C-alpha positions, 0 to 999 in steps of 0.5 A: 452539220454537214461539210457539203455546205462549206465545201460548196462555198469554198469551191466557189470562192477559190474559183473566184480568188483564182480567176479575179486575183490570180491566187493559187490554191495555197494562197487562197487557203493561207488567206483569212476570210477578211482578207478574201473579202477585202480582196474581192470588195470594190474600194469604198465598199461600205461592207469592207470599210474599217469600223469607225472610231465611235464603233471601236470605242463601243466595243471596247466598253462591251468587251474591255478585254477583247473576249466575249461576255461571260456569264457569271 
């Protein structure tokens, strides 16, 4: 896999973070992808909304210890 797609996406996102949020490079690189998505989302955006209690309960059933399912 080439690093070019990552570099291209990082360049675009860091530019957006700088222009829209006033973030300096170190702030961009210290942010998690979720933090960046939340900062760039509109309030009430369903994509950025936290999971419902039902969704959390379903995930706890599927992944009781917080890890992915293992074969075996």
